[in-house]
SETORVEX-925310 format. One line per 4 residues: their letters; for each residue x, y, z of C-alpha. Coordinates in pm, whole numbers, plus 50000, padded with zeros to 5 digits. Layout:
<rs>
a> X,Y,Z; ...
</rs>
This chain:
<rs>
xxxx> 60587,45397,07746; 60817,45621,07541; 61194,45638,07601; 61198,46001,07731
xxxx> 60935,45914,07991; 61132,45606,08102; 61450,45810,08139; 61273,46090,08327
xxxx> 61116,45849,08576; 61431,45647,08641; 61662,45948,08662; 61429,46135,08901
xxxx> 61398,45835,09133; 61773,45770,09116; 61873,46129,09196; 61643,46149,09499
xxxx> 61733,45811,09649; 62107,45822,09575; 62123,46169,09734; 61962,46035,10051
xxxx> 62195,45735,10062; 62501,45952,10012; 62403,46148,10323; 62388,45814,10507
xxxx> 62730,45716,10361; 62581,45416,10180; 62686,45303,09829; 62496,45454,09532
xxxx> 62450,45100,09398; 62186,45037,09666; 62011,45357,09560; 61974,45236,09203
xxxx> 61830,44906,09325; 61584,45087,09550; 61488,45326,09269; 61412,45032,09040
xxxx> 61208,44856,09305; 61003,45169,09382; 60916,45257,09022; 60871,44892,08923
xxxx> 60559,44676,08889; 60563,44569,09256; 60541,44923,09405; 60428,45239,09225
xxxx> 60407,45070,08881; 60555,45364,08694; 60747,45112,08483; 60562,44788,08424
xxxx> 60831,44563,08275; 61205,44522,08289; 61225,44492,07910; 61156,44866,07877
xxxx> 61519,44937,07964; 61690,44600,07921; 61901,44716,07624; 62042,45014,07814
xxxx> 62102,44794,08119; 62297,44536,07917; 62546,44802,07813; 62604,44882,08180
xxxx> 62731,44527,08238; 62937,44553,07920; 63120,44860,08050; 63164,44705,08396
xxxx> 63338,44401,08250; 63543,44616,08016; 63666,44828,08307; 63762,44516,08505
xxxx> 63950,44380,08204; 64150,44705,08183; 64279,44645,08536; 64395,44289,08466
xxxx> 64713,44326,08266; 64914,44005,08235; 65225,44142,08415; 65006,44241,08711
xxxx> 64839,43898,08718; 65173,43719,08700; 65323,43931,08978; 65025,43853,09205
xxxx> 64989,43486,09106; 65046,43345,09455; 64776,43541,09643; 64552,43527,09334
xxxx> 64559,43152,09281; 64615,43060,09644; 64386,43276,09853; 64151,43397,09581
xxxx> 64118,43061,09408; 64058,42866,09727; 63810,43122,09859; 63598,43116,09543
xxxx> 63619,42737,09513; 63525,42666,09875; 63246,42925,09897; 63102,42817,09562
xxxx> 63112,42450,09661; 62935,42516,09995; 62665,42734,09837; 62618,42489,09548
xxxx> 62593,42192,09782; 62347,42362,10019; 62128,42484,09732; 62123,42141,09565
xxxx> 62039,41965,09893; 61740,42196,09932; 61607,42074,09597; 61708,42366,09375
xxxx> 61779,42268,09011; 62146,42266,08911; 62135,42572,08676; 61972,42785,08945
xxxx> 62213,42648,09208; 62514,42752,08997; 62382,43108,08961; 62307,43126,09335
xxxx> 62652,42988,09426; 62823,43247,09209; 62608,43526,09355; 62697,43437,09714
xxxx> 63063,43338,09662; 63178,43664,09501; 63202,43994,09688; 63135,44357,09600
xxxx> 63447,44515,09452; 63277,44856,09443; 63182,44858,09813; 63496,44695,09957
xxxx> 63752,44901,09765; 63561,45229,09807; 63540,45191,10185; 63901,45074,10218
xxxx> 64012,45379,10020; 63792,45614,10226; 63945,45476,10547; 64299,45487,10404
xxxx> 64332,45112,10456; 64391,44991,10101; 64769,44981,10157; 64741,44816,10496
xxxx> 64791,44436,10518; 64419,44352,10527; 64352,44599,10243; 64615,44444,10017
xxxx> 64489,44097,10104; 64131,44195,10022; 64238,44350,09692; 64419,44037,09575
xxxx> 64115,43819,09653; 63881,44066,09478; 64108,44055,09175; 64065,43679,09147
xxxx> 63691,43711,09203; 63673,43944,08904; 63848,43676,08698; 63622,43406,08840
xxxx> 63315,43592,08714; 63413,43507,08356; 63345,43130,08378; 63003,43203,08526
xxxx> 62928,43434,08233; 63008,43140,08002; 62833,42869,08204; 62499,43043,08261
xxxx> 62415,43100,07889; 62540,42746,07815; 62295,42613,08075; 62015,42791,07892
xxxx> 62104,42612,07569; 62112,42267,07730; 61787,42312,07923; 61622,42422,07600
xxxx> 61680,42079,07449; 62019,42132,07285; 62338,41930,07323; 62450,41779,07653
xxxx> 62568,42019,07918; 62923,41880,07920; 62961,41914,07544; 62815,42265,07543
xxxx> 63036,42386,07828; 63352,42241,07673; 63262,42398,07339; 63199,42740,07495
xxxx> 63513,42727,07710; 63726,42625,07413; 63574,42901,07199; 63631,43156,07474
xxxx> 63994,43044,07519; 64070,43071,07148; 63908,43416,07126; 64101,43525,07435
xxxx> 64442,43443,07287; 64350,43587,06947; 64238,43915,07106; 64544,43921,07332
xxxx> 64769,43895,07027; 64563,44164,06851; 64603,44393,07149; 64980,44354,07147
xxxx> 65046,44366,06771; 64757,44569,06625; 64599,44796,06886; 64920,44938,07029
xxxx> 65033,45083,06692; 64675,45196,06625; 64654,45390,06951; 64998,45539,06888
xxxx> 64862,45692,06569; 64540,45807,06734; 64730,45963,07025; 64949,46150,06779
xxxx> 64633,46301,06627; 64577,46483,06962; 64201,46433,06943; 64028,46321,07262
xxxx> 63704,46259,07070; 63879,46025,06825; 64054,45848,07112; 63726,45786,07296
xxxx> 63542,45680,06981; 63811,45425,06900; 63793,45279,07251; 63413,45251,07229
xxxx> 63441,45090,06884; 63675,44823,07020; 63447,44753,07316; 63134,44704,07105
xxxx> 63315,44516,06827; 63459,44270,07079; 63123,44229,07252; 62944,44155,06925
xxxx> 63221,43913,06823; 63179,43695,07131; 62799,43710,07100; 62830,43590,06740
xxxx> 63012,43278,06864; 62746,43202,07122; 62910,43378,07419; 62785,43685,07606
xxxx> 62833,44051,07518; 62989,44117,07858; 63254,43847,07805; 63363,44019,07484
xxxx> 63387,44351,07666; 63600,44188,07936; 63837,44044,07674; 63855,44387,07508
xxxx> 63962,44533,07841; 64235,44271,07886; 64345,44337,07528; 64373,44715,07582
xxxx> 64541,44667,07920; 64847,44556,07722; 64879,44907,07582; 65021,45211,07764
xxxx> 64689,45391,07716; 64487,45176,07958; 64459,45446,08227; 64348,45712,07978
xxxx> 64086,45477,07831; 63959,45389,08179; 63924,45759,08261; 63740,45831,07935
xxxx> 63483,45552,07965; 63413,45596,08338; 63115,45833,08287; 62955,45587,08043
xxxx> 63020,45296,08277; 62882,45457,08591; 62561,45585,08431; 62484,45273,08227
xxxx> 62570,45046,08519; 62325,45248,08724; 62057,45162,08467; 62149,44795,08501
xxxx> 62094,44800,08875; 61767,44985,08822; 61661,44706,08587; 61746,44452,08858
xxxx> 61541,44654,09104; 61245,44646,08863; 61209,44271,08905; 61248,44289,09283
xxxx> 60942,44261,09505; 60995,44427,09847; 60721,44199,09980; 60986,43928,10017
xxxx> 61100,44103,10337; 60769,44010,10502; 60678,43684,10331; 61018,43511,10347
xxxx> 61197,43700,10622; 61312,43388,10811; 61478,43232,10508; 61619,43573,10418
xxxx> 61785,43621,10756; 61929,43270,10747; 62086,43324,10404; 62228,43666,10497
xxxx> 62370,43541,10829; 62517,43227,10672; 62676,43428,10391; 62835,43689,10617
xxxx> 62956,43445,10883; 63080,43163,10659; 63262,43390,10414; 63432,43575,10700
xxxx> 63543,43249,10861; 63663,43089,10536; 63862,43395,10424; 64007,43446,10774
xxxx> 64122,43083,10797; 64276,43087,10449; 64455,43416,10517; 64583,43286,10850
xxxx> 64716,42969,10688; 64890,43190,10429; 65085,43363,10708; 64880,43674,10785
xxxx> 64816,43777,11145; 64487,43697,11314; 64371,44059,11307; 64455,44103,10938
xxxx> 64283,43775,10847; 63962,43862,11030; 63947,44215,10887; 63997,44084,10533
xxxx> 63717,43833,10591; 63482,44107,10713; 63567,44329,10415; 63468,44054,10169
xxxx> 63177,43891,10352; 62901,44050,10145; 62751,43946,09814; 62838,44161,09515
xxxx> 62733,44327,09196; 62838,44023,08993; 62587,43820,09190; 62313,44050,09065
xxxx> 62447,44008,08711; 62437,43627,08740; 62087,43625,08887; 61962,43869,08625
xxxx> 62097,43655,08341; 61969,43333,08498; 61623,43484,08536; 61632,43616,08179
xxxx> 61717,43265,08053; 61439,43115,08274; 61690,42912,08476; 61557,43028,08814
xxxx> 61201,43088,08926; 61083,43434,09027; 61028,43359,09398; 61376,43213,09455
xxxx> 61531,43489,09246; 61362,43751,09466; 61492,43582,09780; 61855,43562,09672
xxxx> 61856,43918,09533; 61718,44042,09865; 61987,43849,10055; 62265,43993,09837
xxxx> 62128,44347,09871; 62095,44323,10250; 62450,44189,10285; 62575,44479,10072
xxxx> 62380,44730,10282; 62521,44591,10608; 62876,44568,10476; 62976,44939,10508
xxxx> 62904,44934,10882; 63096,44607,10929; 63398,44732,10733; 63409,45060,10928
xxxx> 63401,44865,11256; 63624,44577,11136; 63916,44670,11362; 63695,44679,11672
xxxx> 63521,44354,11570; 63856,44180,11512; 63990,44301,11848; 63676,44182,12029
xxxx> 63692,43839,11866; 64062,43803,11946; 64005,43905,12308; 63743,43633,12342
xxxx> 63977,43385,12172; 64270,43472,12401; 64057,43413,12709; 64071,43044,12620
xxxx> 64412,43035,12448; 64684,43262,12594; 64873,43489,12356; 65197,43304,12420
xxxx> 65044,42996,12255; 64929,43190,11952; 65216,43148,11708; 65106,43417,11466
xxxx> 65366,43633,11301; 65284,43992,11380; 65191,44217,11093; 65312,44515,11285
xxxx> 65685,44456,11304; 65863,44160,11152; 66189,44170,11351; 66203,44394,11659
xxxx> 66509,44622,11656; 66787,44582,11908; 66749,44757,12240; 66853,45118,12188
xxxx> 66784,45470,12312; 66793,45825,12180; 66698,45704,11833; 66454,45850,11581
xxxx> 66149,45655,11463; 66065,45721,11096; 65709,45614,11014; 65702,45566,10638
xxxx> 66022,45480,10452; 65944,45626,10112; 66147,45890,09933; 66110,46146,10215
xxxx> 66177,45892,10490; 66489,45766,10316; 66618,46123,10269; 66580,46186,10643
xxxx> 66757,45859,10716; 67058,45968,10504; 67094,46286,10714; 67065,46087,11037
xxxx> 67329,45845,10916; 67559,46133,10829; 67519,46276,11181; 67561,45935,11343
xxxx> 67213,45941,11498; 67046,45597,11522; 66699,45547,11375; 66432,45283,11319
xxxx> 66217,45289,11005; 65865,45143,10983; 65703,45070,10648; 65443,44837,10493
xxxx> 65584,44801,10142; 65740,44451,10119; 65955,44527,09812; 66097,44845,09966
xxxx> 66161,44663,10294; 66337,44374,10124; 66574,44609,09942; 66639,44822,10252
xxxx> 66704,44515,10468; 66943,44379,10205; 67139,44706,10244; 67148,44650,10624
xxxx> 66928,44951,10697; 66730,44936,11028; 66387,44926,10862; 66110,44689,10970
xxxx> 65765,44583,10859; 65524,44784,11070; 65247,45042,11069; 65357,45359,11247
xxxx> 64993,45426,11335; 64976,45105,11541; 65053,45118,11913; 65225,44777,11921
xxxx> 65454,44872,11632; 65561,45192,11810; 65628,44996,12130; 65837,44742,11938
xxxx> 66031,45029,11779; 66121,45153,12127; 65917,45471,12148; 65959,45489,12527
xxxx> 66332,45556,12478; 66317,45730,12141; 66436,46083,12080; 66182,46179,11815
xxxx> 65900,46043,11597; 65865,46149,11233; 65560,46073,11019; 65691,46108,10664
xxxx> 65397,45968,10466; 65133,46194,10311; 64840,46005,10465; 64669,46244,10708
xxxx> 64452,45987,10885; 64749,45758,10942; 64952,46055,11067; 64678,46146,11317
xxxx> 64673,45790,11451; 65053,45794,11476; 65048,46122,11669; 64779,46009,11914
xxxx> 64941,45671,11984; 65288,45825,12014; 65157,46090,12257; 64987,45820,12464
xxxx> 65305,45612,12488; 65551,45900,12530; 65375,46231,12611; 65684,46452,12580
xxxx> 65841,46317,12263; 65878,46563,11971; 65666,46460,11672; 65735,46597,11324
xxxx> 65469,46540,11058; 65486,46583,10684; 65172,46669,10490; 65101,46759,10127
xxxx> 64943,47101,10182; 64787,47315,10455; 64436,47164,10443; 64502,46935,10742
xxxx> 64755,47151,10923; 64531,47247,11216; 64392,46896,11259; 64743,46754,11290
xxxx> 64848,47030,11533; 64540,46965,11746; 64619,46591,11744; 64951,46675,11909
xxxx> 65212,46725,11637; 65509,46932,11751; 65563,47062,11398; 65375,47009,11071
xxxx> 65568,47065,10750; 65347,47103,10439; 65528,47007,10117; 65362,47267,09897
xxxx> 65418,47553,10139; 65782,47460,10197; 65848,47453,09823; 65672,47791,09793
xxxx> 65897,47934,10064; 66207,47798,09893; 66102,47961,09566; 66017,48285,09748
xxxx> 66358,48296,09913; 66543,48252,09582; 66309,48502,09415; 66386,48771,09676
xxxx> 66760,48711,09653; 66760,48737,09273; 66555,49057,09302; 66835,49216,09507
xxxx> 66740,49141,09868; 67019,49019,10093; 67014,48645,10179; 66992,48732,10548
xxxx> 66681,48951,10504; 66517,48696,10273; 66577,48425,10533; 66427,48650,10802
xxxx> 66106,48685,10602; 66085,48309,10551; 66155,48254,10919; 65875,48495,11015
xxxx> 65628,48302,10802; 65726,47977,10974; 65698,48136,11319; 65337,48225,11234
xxxx> 65271,47862,11138; 65244,47944,10764; 64938,48167,10826; 65034,48402,10542
xxxx> 65038,48112,10293; 64742,47911,10407; 64459,48057,10201; 64444,48098,09826
xxxx> 64195,48167,09553; 64082,47821,09454; 64020,47880,09084; 63825,47629,08877
xxxx> 63758,47308,09069; 63937,47025,08896; 63895,46673,09028; 63628,46442,09150
xxxx> 63364,46591,09378; 63412,46317,09636; 63780,46404,09676; 63721,46772,09756
xxxx> 63755,46854,10126; 63452,47031,10271; 63667,47177,10550; 63936,47329,10330
xxxx> 63961,47706,10376; 64023,47935,10082; 63996,48301,09978; 63692,48442,09803
xxxx> 63652,48793,09659; 63321,48979,09703; 63249,49309,09526; 62977,49537,09668
xxxx> 62763,49655,09378; 62493,49922,09383; 62203,49804,09597; 62409,49561,09807
xxxx> 62266,49510,10154; 62593,49593,10335; 62637,49942,10184; 62624,50212,10453
xxxx> 62710,49977,10738; 63041,49951,10920; 63253,49637,10913; 63214,49605,11288
xxxx> 62835,49639,11268; 62795,49409,10974; 63026,49129,11090; 62918,49135,11455
xxxx> 62734,48804,11398; 62954,48663,11127; 63041,48295,11091; 63385,48139,11104
xxxx> 63511,48328,10800; 63759,48611,10841; 63832,48932,10649; 64164,48868,10478
xxxx> 64188,49193,10277; 63988,49506,10205; 64026,49715,09892; 63876,50053,09786
xxxx> 63960,50242,09467; 64253,50010,09400; 64411,50059,09745; 64454,49736,09943
xxxx> 64439,49718,10325; 64527,49403,10520; 64378,49523,10851; 64083,49758,10783
xxxx> 63939,49956,11075; 63620,49800,11210; 63436,50137,11198; 63499,50160,10823
xxxx> 63171,50240,10639; 63114,50015,10339; 63047,50174,09999; 62954,50058,09651
xxxx> 63264,49934,09468; 63440,49810,09784; 63617,49475,09752; 63615,49242,10051
xxxx> 63826,48924,10047; 63703,48671,10303; 63867,48349,10419; 63672,48037,10513
xxxx> 63533,47709,10388; 63334,47705,10065; 63007,47710,10259; 63120,47991,10490
xxxx> 63239,48216,10208; 62915,48153,10021; 62719,48260,10331; 62938,48570,10366
xxxx> 62870,48672,10006; 62497,48612,10045; 62491,48822,10364; 62691,49109,10212
xxx> 62488,49129,09895; 62138,49029,10007; 62128,49052,10386
</rs>
């Protein structure tokens, strides 16, 4: 089959299936696997062999490892050495040992057992981090814990990428396995330090010169050159392409251009990695779900349960609370994309037979498919498990240190609770100090807390969105609650819990812009202060004064806008959409201009008649012959050339335009 036909088939299948999975809020990764399985030799047979796209797929793994290397700068690794080596190292070691032992006891050859152990011990970075970010939990205790363990897992993938090809050499009649592994590990170590030195002493000056050239094309080409050169270098010395890409990433992470490089190569990585997962799907036989379903369920259940228990116990021993430990375990219970890489390489080197390979791939895929639901419900699952536990062991005997508030404040009343002690929270605290009003700050950043506590400020480790933390902060006797972070979901939780504990307490909420203003007001906020709108008002006030208006009149205008809850400032022309599609809010309201041209459906009808069955959009302005009217009469007859500015969501304004122009 020719390359264009291969691309057409795989891209068509991928677009259809990934679109369906996105509607179900499932990871695209599963869509690529399903697309490969459907077009592969075991289903519709549109692609007969995996080799037809193996070269493209290999580059997907190369870019994946390169991207991971970019995130592993040495200062970051050193700063996180305790959770990395402690929690991450023990988790990988214990899970690998259990999976390796169980696989060997069942009679699986050692090379296949090593690949299986790696596949089941490591978790999915893509799924776990994406869901934690979507739920605004990455900065919560269990999110930070999960991230540190995932970071070590990414590092732990490197030895597997060295061991698996080495196994292929020894099983093919080469040197002993011990000699081969030592040789490969030594070679990899030497190359690592050489490339690290090159990154510090050669690449940094090189990228300085390239950045000065102000050419994005040259910048990207240089990054790609380094990736492929490093990959080919390690392959030349008997190591894998992906290991070289990983080392290139670590090398470039030492430069100040790491974030720019990561942004530039992301489109290549995502598309090529999609082809890799399609290639894995090509060798997958869906028939395994019916022929080996019992073994499949046992492997999936054992993986999810054992990994959750092991991670929860390790996290608990490290000092985390029971709830945090369980939620971290649930977040990392699944198999991951590296497992599919290991199995793919082991199968390519003939280290594992097809039937067993199918079974383990199916188990990893099922665990990844189940994982989003488990992570979304992790808080409820943790609470349920703890309730069962406390039926047998009373809470007073549970000596856990609460994540929610490290040292409860002294008994006090008429104080202000500041949820979030960042720059805004600290500014508010300075004003409260000046006025002699007591306050209690809650924050989750350990460095910030340590410095604030050293300065004798009443700030404690706690999540303002948690009911227990608010109780410990004395919300029943507090004078006010302020949510000063820019996290809308956390603010909504804070408002609802604060209202439940103290229905009449004033709640002030800070937000970035007006997109979530109504949601926060509905949740129960007394006042919502959007950063962008407040800065706009400040600029407007100074503008009016400099243009000759009296300060008193300028302040009156600003005050009127605030009395109307910023309505005048809450819709704007969006302009060109810049940013990732997934980050754009579907509910955000904006202004959209519609011009009635000759032949438009609405011409000859009145505004009242035409918009009698309109949607949720509103008429913001009306203009005819250059004259603008904010409140047009509803019996106004529409003519060609009229300009109507409507306010609504993107979908609503699109429907309004379609109705005005086409009917």
